[in-house]
C-alpha positions in Angstrom: 0.0 0.0 0.0 1.3 3.5 -0.8 1.6 6.2 1.9 -1.7 7.8 2.7 -1.6 11.3 4.0 -4.3 13.6 5.4 -4.2 15.9 2.3 -4.5 13.0 -0.2 -7.7 12.1 -1.9 -6.5 8.6 -2.6 -8.6 5.4 -2.2 -8.9 1.9 -3.4 -10.6 0.5 -6.5 -13.8 -1.3 -5.6 -16.2 -2.5 -8.3 -14.8 0.0 -10.8 -15.2 2.9 -8.3 -12.7 4.6 -6.0 -13.6 4.6 -2.4 -11.8 5.9 0.7 -10.3 3.4 3.1 -12.1 2.9 6.4 -10.3 3.5 9.7 -10.3 -0.3 10.4 -8.7 -1.0 7.0 -5.9 1.6 7.8 -5.3 -0.1 11.2 -5.1 -3.5 9.5 -2.6 -2.2 7.0 -0.4 -1.2 10.0 -0.6 -4.7 11.4 -3.2 -4.1 14.2 -5.8 -6.7 15.1 -9.5 -6.0 14.8 -9.7 -6.4 18.5 -7.2 -3.7 19.1 -9.1 -1.4 16.8 -12.4 -2.2 18.4 -11.1 -1.4 21.8 -9.9 2.0 20.8 -13.1 2.7 18.8 -15.2 1.7 21.8 -13.4 4.4 23.9 -15.2 7.0 21.8 -12.3 8.0 19.5 -13.4 9.9 16.4 -12.7 8.5 12.9 -10.4 11.5 12.3 -8.3 10.5 15.3 -8.4 6.8 14.3 -7.0 7.7 10.9 -4.3 9.8 12.5 -3.3 7.1 15.0 -3.0 4.6 12.1 -0.9 7.1 10.1 1.4 7.7 13.1 1.8 4.0 13.9 5.0 2.1 13.1 4.3 -1.1 11.1 5.6 -3.7 13.6 6.0 -6.6 11.2 8.1 -4.4 8.9 10.4 -3.2 11.7 10.7 -6.8 13.0 11.8 -8.0 9.5 14.3 -5.2 9.3 15.7 -6.0 12.7 16.1 -9.7 11.8 18.0 -8.7 8.6 20.3 -6.3 10.5 20.9 -9.0 13.1 21.9 -11.5 10.4 24.3 -9.0 8.9 25.8 -8.3 12.3 26.3 -12.0 13.0 27.9 -12.4 9.6 30.2 -9.4 10.1 31.3 -10.6 13.5 32.1 -14.1 12.3 34.4 -12.6 9.7 36.4 -10.6 12.2 
């Protein structure tokens, strides 16, 4: 998925039409579970804030993959010393 910003008017194609992503979909793209989203939504957080929270989140599975890659390189470099 490309970067979605507040000022963009981007969406996804659905049945030949462009529609805006729902807050839940944005949270899913960031790796959150539906349960996590529903807990925050139940606290009375507005959709605008839900979009912002999703946008400000760090995608954990991507960071985890990068950390594993860096660790592999570190192990390889240390073995060659």
